[in-house]
N, C-alpha and C positions, 0 to 999 in steps of 0.2 A: 841715442837708442835707449840707454839706461834711464834717461829722464822720462821718455815716453812710457817705458815699462813701469816706472814708479807711479806715473799718473794713472795708468790703467789699473794697477793694483789698488790704488786709493779709491777709484771709482767703483771697482768690484766690491771693496770692503763697505763702501757707503751703501751700495745696493743691497748687500747682505744684511746690513743693520736695519735698513728701511723695511726689507721684507720681513725680518723678525719682528719688528715693531708692528707692522701691519697685521701679521698673524696673531700677535698678542691682543691687538685691539679688536680683531674680528672674533676672537674666542671669548672675550670679556662680555658679560651680560649686564643687564640693568634690572633693577627691582623697583616696581612702582606699587606703593602700598596706600590704601585708603582705609581708615579706621572709623567705624561708626557704631554707636550703641543705641539700641531702641528701648526706652523706658516702657513700662507696661501701659498699653493702650495709648501710645504716643508715637510721634514720628521719630525716625532715627536722628541722632545728634552726632556731629563730628567730635572725635576725641582729639582735643586741642593740646598742643605743646606737651605731648606724651612721648616718653622714650621707649623705643622698641629695640630689641636686641636680636641680632642675627647669630645663631649658634650652630655648631656642628653636631649637637646632641640635644635631644629633647630635654627641656628643663624639668619635666616631670620625672624623667629617668635620673637626672642629676640629683634632684631632691631625694629620690628613692635610694640612690647609692649613698648619699650622705646620711640618711636615716638608718640604713643598714649598718653603717659604721659607728653609729651611736646606739649601742646595744642596751636594751633594757634587760633587767635580770629575768631569768626564767621564773615561771609562776610559782613553782615550789620553793625556789630560793627566796623569792619575795616573801612568801608566807612564813618561811623559817625566820626571817628577820623581823617579823612583827612582834610587838610587845603585848602579846596576849597569851592565854593559857595554852598548854600543850594540847589539851582536849579540843580547843577551838581550831588550832592549826590542823589537827587530824581531820576535823569536820570540813574545813575549807578545802583541803586537798581532795576530799572525797566528793565534793560538789563543784559544779561549774561556776557558781556565782561568787563574787567577792563583795557584793553589795548587801550588807546585813540590814539596810533600811528599806529594801524593796518591799512594796505592799504585799507581795505574795510569799514572803518569807515563811509565814506560818504553815504554808502548804509543804514546805521542805523539812519542817522540824517534826521529829517523832518524840513521843514522851521520853524515851531514853536519851535523845539528844538534849532535851531540856534539863533533865535531872543530872546528867553526867558532864555537862559543859558549864563551867561556872558562870560565864557571861550570859548564857541563855537562861540559866536558873535564876540569876539575879534579875534579869529583865522580866521574866515571867512573874516573879514575886512582886516586883514594883508595879507591873501592869495590873495585878489583881489585889493590890493592897488597899488599905483605907476603907475596907468594908464594901467595896464595889462588887465583890464576888462572894456570894454566900456559900457556906459549906466547905470552903477551901481548907485543907489541912494546914495546921500551924506547927512549925518545928518546936520540939520540946528539948532538943539537945542544946547544951550551953558550951560556949567556947572555953569556959573555965574548967569544964570537966575533961577537956581534951588531954590535959597534962595530969590532972589529979585522979580522974576516973576514966581512963581511956576506953575500957570495955563498955562502960555505961554510955559513954559518948558515941561510940560506933553503933551500939545497939539502937539507941534513940534515933540516930541519924538514918540508919537503914529502915527503921519503922516509918519515919517521916517520908523517905523516898518511895517506899512501897505504897503508902497511902496517897501520896501526891501523884504517882504514876496512874493509879486507879482513877483518881479524880480527873486527870487530864484526858484519859481515854473516854470517860463518861461525859466530859464537858469540853469537846474540842474547840468550841468557840472561845474559850478562855485564852487560847494561844494568840488569837487575833490582837494585833496592836503591840506585840513584843518588839517589833522593829523600831518603834518610836523610842525605846529605851536603849538602843544599841548604837546610837550616833557616835558616842565617844570612842568606841572600839571598832568602828566601821573601816575595814581595810580599803574599801573603794575610794575613800577620801585620799589616802596616801598614794594609791595607784594612779588616780586621776592627776595628782600633783606631779608624779613621775612623767606621765604622758605629756602634760602641759609643758614641763621644763624641757623635755626632749624636743617637742614641737618648736619651742622658741629657739633652741640651739640650731635646729635644722633651718628654720626661717632666716636665721642670721648667717649661717655658713654657706647654704646652697647658692645664694646669689654671688658670693665671693668666688666659689669654685667655678660657677658658670662663666664669670667674666675673666677669670685668670686662665682657665684651661680650654674653654670652648667658644670664646667670643671671636667672631669674624669682623663684625662691625656693629655700630649702633646708630640709629637715626632718630630724629625727633619730628613729630608731626607738626604741621603748621596750623593755622587757625581754621583751615578747612578739613583738618584730619588727614592731610596728605603728607607722605614722606617718599623720598626718592633716593635710590642708591645706585651709583655707577661702578663700573669696573669690578663686578662680582664674578669670581671664577666659577666655572661650572661645578656642580656638586649638589649634594643633599643638605638642606639647612632646615632650621626651625626658627620661625618668627615668634619671639617670646616677649612677654611683659614681665618675666621673672615672677617675683612675688608681689608685684604692684597691681592694684586694681584700677581699671578704667571705669569711671562712674557716669551714670546718666539717670537722673531721677531716682527711682527705687531699685535700679539695677547696678550691680557691680560685677565686672567680668575680668577674666585673665585670658591671655592667649598663649598657646604653645602649638603653633600651626606648622606642620611639615610642608616644605616646598622642594621641588626638584628643578634646578636651574640648568638649562642646556646652553652650550657654547653659542655666544652671540645673540642669545634670546632677550627680548624685551618682555619680562614677566610682570604681569599685573595681578594683584590679589586684593580682595576686600576682606577686611577683618570686621566681623559682625557678631551678633549674639549667637548665630548659628554655628560658628566654628570656635566659640569661646566656652569657657567654663564659668558658670554662674557661681561666684564664691559664696553668696548668701545661701543658695540652695545646697551647696556642697558642704558647708560648715555644719558641724554637729559633734556630739560627744563620741569619743572613741571607745570601742568595746574592750573590756579587759581581757 
């Protein structure tokens, strides 16, 4: 009797194990991916031998989180760290631009800005030097008088500034071109370098974070641009190429496509230009 009971228990245990396995198999889903890219005015081409990553979070959001953790200095703090005159720092904080070589800079400068900001004054003097501007006042104060005859120095300097201000007001066109003399002190160059270095750090770190923290699986397309994944648990996923481009002719794209997988579902999806990001069109300079 005990032997029969033992056999019955073993059979029941076997059936329970089988039933659990069957339920797991019935809840698992499959993901069938086809990746094709269409060059301009050409037929779609399969994306061959290309790795795709199945993530539990959008790669765009992952990269955004990484970028937010790599904080750039606030604008005023950045300006305070520049090796320029205090007058130019005050001017920069009062204006939205950081690019002193912008063609429309002359429209932002007042006569007082030019006279009281050393960098602007020097740029204006160089732009109008060499006899190209007739009638422009010339400074009569001398640096040697600054120590020996300070009162005369200040008087001559103020006389020059007053005459120059009147000249600029009467001849606004003489301000045009000052931006060409400001390349050496242009803050935009340093700011662009900060942005570029941050972008490189994010491009390096974001794929590592994605694969370490959010990766479910990765698949590689075959010569027909096809990839297949079995035994995928139900849930929300993103099919991503991370920071890698899929190329076809003149087109370069990346994917970060959300999908919702149901239990036991055979899910099919096509990755094309329509659900991708055109990296050539999206690339461009960042605003300060």
